[in-house]
matplotlib code that plots the C-alpha trace (Angstrom):
import matplotlib.pyplot as plt

x = [4.3, 3.4, 3.0, -1.3, -2.0, -0.4, -2.8, -5.7, -4.6, -4.6, -8.1, -9.9, -8.7, -9.3, -12.8, -13.6, -12.4, -14.5, -17.9, -16.5, -16.5, -20.0, -21.6, -23.6, -24.1, -27.1, -29.8, -33.7, -35.3, -36.4, -39.3, -39.0, -38.0, -41.4, -44.0, -46.8, -46.0, -43.7, -42.7, -39.9, -37.7, -38.1, -36.7, -33.5, -34.4, -38.6, -39.5, -43.0, -45.4, -48.4, -51.7, -54.8, -57.2, -58.6, -61.8, -63.1, -62.5, -62.8, -62.0, -62.0, -59.2, -59.8, -60.2, -63.3, -64.4, -62.4, -62.4, -60.7, -59.7, -58.0, -55.6, -55.5, -52.2, -54.1, -55.9, -55.2, -55.3, -54.4, -56.1, -57.4, -57.2, -58.1, -58.3, -56.9, -57.6, -54.1, -55.1, -52.4, -52.6, -50.8, -50.5, -51.2, -49.8, -49.3, -52.3, -55.1, -53.9, -55.9, -56.6, -56.4, -57.4, -55.9, -56.7, -54.8, -55.1, -53.1, -53.0, -52.5, -49.8, -47.9, -49.9, -49.4, -51.3, -52.5, -54.7, -56.7, -59.3, -62.2, -65.8, -67.6, -71.0, -72.8, -76.2, -79.3, -80.1, -82.7, -81.5, -84.6, -83.2, -80.8, -82.4, -79.0, -78.5, -82.2, -84.4, -83.3, -81.8, -78.8, -76.0, -73.9, -70.5, -68.4, -69.2, -68.9, -66.4, -66.0, -62.6, -61.8, -58.2, -57.5, -55.5, -56.2, -55.4, -57.6, -54.7, -54.1, -50.5, -49.2, -46.7, -47.6, -47.0, -44.1, -42.8, -42.3, -39.5, -42.3, -45.0, -48.2, -49.5, -52.9, -54.5, -58.0, -59.0, -62.8, -63.6, -61.7, -63.8, -65.0, -66.6, -65.1, -67.1, -66.1, -67.9, -68.8, -67.3, -69.9, -72.1, -73.3, -73.8, -71.2, -70.5, -70.0, -68.2, -69.9, -67.6, -69.2, -71.2, -74.6, -77.9, -80.1, -83.2, -84.7, -87.8, -87.8, -87.8, -88.4, -85.3, -81.4, -79.9, -76.3, -74.8, -71.3, -73.0, -75.4, -79.8, -80.2, -83.5, -84.5, -87.8, -89.0, -86.8, -83.5, -83.5, -84.9, -81.5, -79.6, -76.6, -78.1, -79.1, -79.6, -81.3, -85.0, -84.8, -82.8, -83.7, -82.3, -79.2, -77.8, -74.4, -74.3, -71.2, -71.0, -71.3, -74.4, -74.8, -75.4, -76.8, -74.4, -77.2, -80.1, -78.7, -81.0, -79.9, -80.0, -78.6, -76.2, -75.3, -75.7, -75.9, -76.2, -72.6, -74.1, -77.9, -79.3, -81.8, -85.5, -88.1, -91.1, -92.7, -93.5, -96.3, -94.5, -96.9, -94.9, -96.3, -95.1, -98.7, -100.4, -100.7, -97.4, -97.3, -100.6, -98.7, -95.3, -97.5, -99.7, -96.4, -95.1, -97.7, -98.7, -96.4, -98.5, -100.9, -99.1, -95.2, -93.0, -94.2, -97.2, -101.3, -102.8, -102.1, -101.2, -98.5, -95.3, -92.9, -89.6, -88.5, -91.6, -89.4, -86.1, -88.2, -89.6, -86.3, -84.8, -82.5, -81.0, -81.4, -84.6, -87.9, -89.0, -91.7, -89.4, -89.8, -93.3, -92.8, -90.5, -92.5, -94.8, -92.5, -92.1, -95.4, -95.8, -92.5, -90.8, -87.7]
y = [-2.8, -6.6, -6.2, -7.1, -3.8, -1.3, -2.6, -2.3, 1.3, 1.8, 0.7, 1.8, 5.9, 5.3, 3.7, 7.3, 9.6, 8.3, 8.6, 12.1, 12.8, 11.9, 14.0, 16.5, 19.5, 20.8, 19.7, 19.0, 23.1, 23.6, 23.8, 27.1, 27.3, 25.9, 27.9, 28.4, 28.5, 25.9, 24.0, 26.0, 24.7, 21.3, 21.7, 20.3, 17.1, 16.7, 13.4, 12.9, 10.6, 9.9, 8.3, 7.9, 9.6, 11.7, 10.4, 13.6, 14.8, 12.5, 16.0, 19.3, 22.2, 23.2, 26.1, 27.6, 31.1, 34.1, 37.8, 38.3, 37.2, 38.9, 36.2, 32.6, 33.4, 34.0, 30.0, 27.8, 24.5, 22.9, 19.5, 18.7, 15.4, 14.3, 10.0, 9.1, 5.8, 4.0, 1.9, -1.0, -3.5, -6.6, -8.8, -12.5, -13.6, -12.2, -11.1, -11.0, -9.4, -7.6, -3.8, -3.7, -0.6, 0.5, 3.3, 6.4, 8.8, 12.3, 14.8, 18.0, 20.7, 23.2, 23.5, 25.2, 28.3, 26.7, 24.5, 26.7, 27.8, 30.3, 31.1, 33.3, 33.6, 37.1, 37.7, 39.3, 39.4, 41.0, 41.3, 41.7, 41.3, 45.0, 48.3, 50.2, 48.9, 50.6, 50.0, 45.6, 44.6, 44.7, 43.6, 41.2, 40.4, 37.5, 36.3, 32.8, 31.3, 27.5, 26.6, 23.5, 22.4, 21.4, 22.2, 23.2, 19.8, 18.2, 17.5, 18.2, 18.6, 19.1, 18.1, 16.9, 18.6, 16.8, 15.9, 19.0, 17.5, 14.8, 16.2, 13.9, 15.1, 12.9, 12.5, 12.7, 15.2, 16.1, 16.0, 18.1, 21.1, 22.6, 26.0, 29.1, 31.9, 35.7, 38.0, 41.1, 44.2, 45.9, 43.3, 42.8, 39.1, 37.0, 33.6, 30.2, 27.1, 23.8, 20.9, 17.7, 18.3, 17.4, 18.9, 18.2, 20.3, 21.1, 22.4, 23.5, 27.1, 28.0, 26.3, 24.9, 23.8, 22.4, 20.7, 22.9, 25.6, 27.3, 27.5, 29.8, 31.1, 30.8, 32.0, 30.3, 33.6, 32.2, 28.7, 30.7, 32.7, 31.8, 29.4, 28.6, 25.3, 24.1, 20.7, 20.9, 17.1, 17.4, 15.4, 15.4, 13.1, 14.3, 14.5, 18.1, 20.2, 24.1, 27.5, 30.1, 33.0, 34.3, 37.8, 38.2, 39.0, 37.6, 34.5, 34.5, 33.0, 34.4, 32.0, 29.5, 26.0, 23.0, 19.0, 16.1, 13.5, 10.9, 10.1, 9.7, 7.1, 7.6, 7.2, 6.0, 9.7, 9.6, 11.5, 14.2, 15.0, 14.7, 11.0, 7.5, 4.8, 3.1, 6.2, 6.1, 2.6, 2.5, 5.7, 4.3, 1.2, 3.4, 5.5, 1.8, 0.7, 3.6, 6.4, 7.8, 9.0, 8.7, 9.2, 11.9, 13.3, 12.1, 13.8, 13.4, 16.1, 13.1, 12.5, 11.3, 13.9, 14.2, 14.7, 11.8, 9.7, 10.6, 9.9, 6.4, 4.7, 2.8, 0.5, 3.5, 1.6, 3.3, 3.4, -0.2, -3.1, -4.2, -0.4, -0.3, -3.5, -2.2, 0.6, -1.5, -3.8, -0.4, 0.2, -3.0, -2.8, -6.0, -2.9]
z = [-0.9, -2.8, -6.8, -5.6, -3.6, -5.8, -8.3, -6.5, -5.3, -8.7, -9.2, -6.8, -8.1, -11.5, -10.3, -7.9, -11.0, -13.7, -11.4, -10.5, -13.9, -14.6, -11.7, -12.2, -10.2, -10.9, -7.9, -8.5, -7.0, -3.4, -2.2, -1.9, -5.3, -6.3, -5.5, -8.4, -11.6, -11.3, -15.0, -15.4, -12.6, -13.5, -17.4, -16.6, -14.0, -14.3, -12.5, -13.7, -13.1, -15.6, -14.8, -16.4, -15.1, -11.8, -10.0, -8.3, -5.0, -1.5, 0.9, -0.1, 1.0, 4.5, 4.1, 1.6, 3.2, 2.7, 3.5, 0.5, -2.2, -5.5, -7.5, -7.4, -5.2, -2.5, -3.1, -0.1, -0.9, 2.4, 3.1, -0.9, -1.8, -4.9, -6.3, -9.0, -10.5, -12.6, -14.9, -15.6, -18.7, -18.6, -21.8, -21.2, -24.8, -28.5, -28.7, -25.7, -21.7, -19.1, -17.2, -13.2, -12.0, -8.9, -7.4, -5.5, -3.4, -3.4, -1.2, -3.8, -2.3, -5.9, -8.3, -11.9, -12.2, -16.2, -14.2, -12.0, -13.5, -11.8, -13.0, -10.8, -9.6, -10.1, -9.2, -7.5, -3.7, -2.1, 2.0, 3.8, 6.9, 6.0, 5.2, 5.1, 1.1, 0.4, -2.0, -4.0, -5.4, -3.9, -6.6, -4.7, -7.3, -7.7, -4.1, -5.0, -7.3, -8.9, -8.8, -11.3, -11.6, -15.1, -18.2, -21.7, -22.4, -19.8, -17.2, -13.8, -12.8, -8.6, -6.4, -3.2, 0.1, 1.1, -2.1, -4.0, -6.7, -8.2, -10.6, -10.9, -14.2, -14.3, -18.1, -18.6, -15.7, -15.7, -11.8, -9.6, -8.9, -6.0, -4.5, -2.7, -0.7, -0.8, 2.5, 0.4, 3.2, 2.1, 3.4, 7.5, 7.4, 6.5, 5.5, 8.3, 6.5, 7.7, 7.4, 8.3, 11.1, 12.1, 11.9, 15.4, 14.4, 10.7, 9.2, 6.0, 5.5, 8.7, 11.2, 10.5, 14.2, 13.3, 16.2, 17.9, 15.6, 17.0, 16.1, 12.7, 11.1, 7.9, 5.5, 1.9, 0.7, 1.6, -0.7, -3.9, -4.3, -7.9, -7.8, -4.3, -2.9, 0.2, 0.8, 1.2, 2.9, 5.0, 8.0, 11.9, 12.1, 8.6, 8.5, 6.2, 4.8, 2.9, 3.5, 4.7, 5.2, 8.2, 9.9, 13.1, 14.8, 14.3, 13.3, 10.1, 7.2, 3.7, 1.5, 1.2, 0.2, 2.2, 1.0, 3.0, 2.9, 5.4, 5.4, 8.6, 9.3, 9.0, 11.5, 9.5, 9.3, 6.1, 5.8, 7.1, 10.3, 13.4, 14.2, 13.2, 12.6, 10.5, 7.9, 7.3, 6.2, 4.1, 2.2, 2.1, 0.4, -2.2, -3.4, -4.4, -6.0, -7.8, -8.1, -10.9, -7.8, -5.0, -5.9, -5.1, -8.5, -8.6, -9.2, -5.2, -2.6, -0.1, -2.2, -0.3, -0.8, -0.2, 2.7, 3.2, 1.2, 3.3, 6.5, 6.0, 4.8, 7.8, 6.3, 4.3, 1.1, -0.5, 0.0, -0.1, 1.2, 3.8, 4.6, 5.7, 7.5, 9.5, 10.6, 11.3, 13.5, 15.0, 16.1, 17.5, 19.8, 17.9, 16.4]

ax = plt.figure().add_subplot(projection="3d")
ax.plot(x, y, z, "-o")
ax.set_aspect("equal")
plt.show()
């Protein structure tokens, strides 16, 4: 065996021994080991990404209605997607530079218990369609929770569903919150969750018709419960989300939240009389030229309403003189 070959074997063995001595036997925690309150498992080898700010929720959790809810471990974050803004500063010279914000989307998987806060809603509710409760009011406890994902320092620490070995530490987080609902087992009515569904017919304090979900009745009392909010200005074609507490026998909506996520274009019926004609054009122009009398907060009985503003907006850009023109073109068949 020649000298060159012997030297090659010697060097190879030396390198192997050297790198073997540098290798650690410790591993990053498995997904099963992480769970909740996972910070202790990362004490040896944390992989942490730090970002400047959270810019809110893109998609709320898929599950927001629960039959029971006793501890934060019951919270299901599946489907939660948040916006995170990263502010990258680029230096141009010794005294100047510029910032560029890049928006990212992250699916939220595991999250530290310290970043979960529940604020509950306690209110007195009078169930008109359920005499089994006796004399009103019937007290409902903790049927609506406001969930905020933030720790005491204003940070959000989470991992993504498929990358449990990476912690995202988002600083200056103020707007990661959503609502969940729990059914009271003593109450006959049950919450139904509504996600991006189309309104096929709607009359405030009378009926709510939702595509693929059914037709529901309501009255003025439905809209008056503390800490619940059904948008009175919903129009046909709106895409809505929320949750409604519904009597399964009568389809009566007792209370709930229903908000517009994608507004429909109006049909021109500014005075909400069921017919589109020149009186709608007149009302639009009056509301624009004399808002103190005919605007939303005007003094006249014939002033435009919130629903009328929705119906008068034919281009989705707010009510302007152009909408009055578009209504006229519609009447003349020029649209």
